[in-house]
C-alpha positions in Angstrom: -14.3 -10.3 -22.1 -11.8 -7.9 -23.8 -8.1 -8.2 -23.1 -8.1 -4.8 -21.5 -10.9 -5.7 -19.2 -9.4 -9.1 -18.2 -6.0 -7.5 -17.6 -7.6 -4.7 -15.5 -9.5 -7.2 -13.4 -6.4 -9.4 -12.9 -4.5 -6.3 -11.8 -7.2 -5.3 -9.3 -7.0 -8.7 -7.8 -3.2 -8.7 -7.8 -3.1 -5.3 -6.2 -5.6 -6.3 -3.5 -3.6 -9.4 -2.7 -0.4 -7.4 -2.6 -2.1 -5.0 -0.1 -3.0 -8.0 2.1 0.7 -9.1 2.0 1.8 -5.6 2.9 -0.6 -5.3 5.8 0.4 -8.7 7.1 4.0 -7.8 6.9 3.4 -4.6 8.9 1.3 -6.4 11.5 4.0 -9.1 12.0 6.8 -6.6 12.3 4.8 -4.5 14.8 4.0 -7.6 16.9 7.7 -8.8 16.8 9.2 -5.4 17.8 6.5 -4.2 20.2 4.5 -7.3 21.2 2.8 -5.6 24.2 2.0 -2.3 22.6 -1.3 -1.6 21.0 -1.0 -1.0 17.3 -1.1 2.7 16.7 -3.0 4.5 14.0 -2.0 3.3 10.5 -1.0 5.7 7.8 -4.1 5.0 5.8 -6.2 5.7 8.8 -4.5 9.1 8.9 -5.5 9.6 5.3 -9.1 8.8 6.1 -9.0 11.2 9.1 -7.5 13.9 6.9 -10.1 13.5 4.2 -13.0 13.3 6.8 -11.6 16.4 8.6 -11.6 18.3 5.3 -7.9 18.5 5.2 -7.2 19.8 8.7 -6.6 16.4 10.2 -9.4 16.8 12.8 -10.7 13.4 13.8 -14.4 13.4 13.5 -15.3 9.8 13.4 -15.3 6.8 15.7 -12.1 4.8 15.9 -13.7 1.6 14.6 -15.2 3.5 11.7 -11.9 5.1 10.9 -10.1 1.7 11.0 -12.6 0.0 8.7 -12.8 2.8 6.2 -9.0 3.1 6.3 -8.6 -0.6 5.5 -11.0 -0.4 2.6 -9.3 2.8 1.3 -5.9 1.1 1.5 -7.2 -2.1 -0.3 -8.8 0.1 -3.0 -5.6 2.1 -3.5 -3.5 -1.0 -3.7 -5.9 -2.6 -6.2 -5.8 0.5 -8.3 -2.0 0.4 -8.5 -2.2 -3.3 -9.3 -4.4 -2.6 -12.2 -2.0 0.1 -13.5 0.9 -2.3 -13.1 -1.0 -5.0 -15.0 -1.9 -2.7 -17.9 1.7 -1.4 -18.1 3.3 -4.9 -18.1 0.5 -6.8 -19.9 2.7 -8.0 -22.8 6.0 -8.3 -20.9 7.7 -11.0 -19.0 8.1 -9.7 -15.5 10.6 -10.4 -12.7 8.5 -9.9 -9.5 11.6 -9.4 -7.3 13.2 -6.8 -9.5 10.0 -4.9 -10.2 9.0 -5.2 -6.5 12.2 -3.5 -5.5 11.8 -0.7 -8.0 8.1 -0.1 -7.7 7.9 -0.7 -4.0 10.6 1.9 -3.4 9.1 4.3 -5.8 5.6 4.0 -4.2 7.2 4.5 -0.8 9.2 7.5 -1.8 6.3 9.1 -3.6 4.0 8.6 -0.6 6.3 9.4 2.4 8.7 11.6 0.5 6.1 13.5 -1.4 2.3 13.9 -1.2 1.5 12.6 2.3 3.9 14.9 4.2 3.1 17.8 1.8 -0.6 17.4 2.7 0.3 17.2 6.4 -1.0 13.6 6.7 2.2 11.9 7.9 5.8 12.6 8.8 8.3 12.7 5.9 10.9 10.0 5.4 13.5 12.3 7.1 11.3 12.7 10.2 10.6 9.0 10.6 12.7 7.0 13.1 14.8 4.1 11.7 12.2 1.5 12.6 9.3 3.3 10.9 11.3 4.1 7.8 12.5 0.5 7.4 9.1 -1.0 8.2 7.2 1.2 5.7 9.9 0.6 3.0 9.8 -3.2 3.5 6.0 -3.2 3.5 6.0 -1.3 0.1 8.5 -3.8 -1.3 6.4 -6.7 -0.1 3.3 -5.0 -1.7 4.9 -4.6 -5.1 6.6 -8.1 -5.0 3.3 -9.7 -4.0 1.4 -7.9 -6.7 3.9 -8.7 -9.4 4.1 -12.4 -8.3 0.3 -12.6 -8.5 0.3 -11.1 -12.0 3.0 -13.5 -13.2 1.3 -16.5 -11.7 -2.2 -15.8 -13.0 -1.7 -14.0 -16.2 -3.0 -15.9 -19.2 -1.1 -15.4 -22.4 
């Protein structure tokens, strides 16, 4: 297998594992803060609804279907970013904590400060309450840190 292909596959796996870390962090935070409340629609479910509604946000699918497609979309998106990170840093020594802070913040700012509110999918960072803002930022930090930790641990030189 070529170096490019093996690096890409490693990145896909790293990004998927980072996404699982991110989702777990979000779930734990939601259960700690609001243990008796049902978990509301996730941001990636809102993306799926937006796409399925042809951009007008009209929900036209069953809740269970939206949840499952949303989870798979999020996993795929995280895996894609992981592959891009792996290719970008394939020949460099990486510090998962430092890169996690930088890239996690950048991904969060790009999503919630940029394209998702611009498309009308979610609230902007300024419109979020303190809890949602801190939860989503921490989750993106955990995603990037988990992804870079996986890359560092499993990369073969």
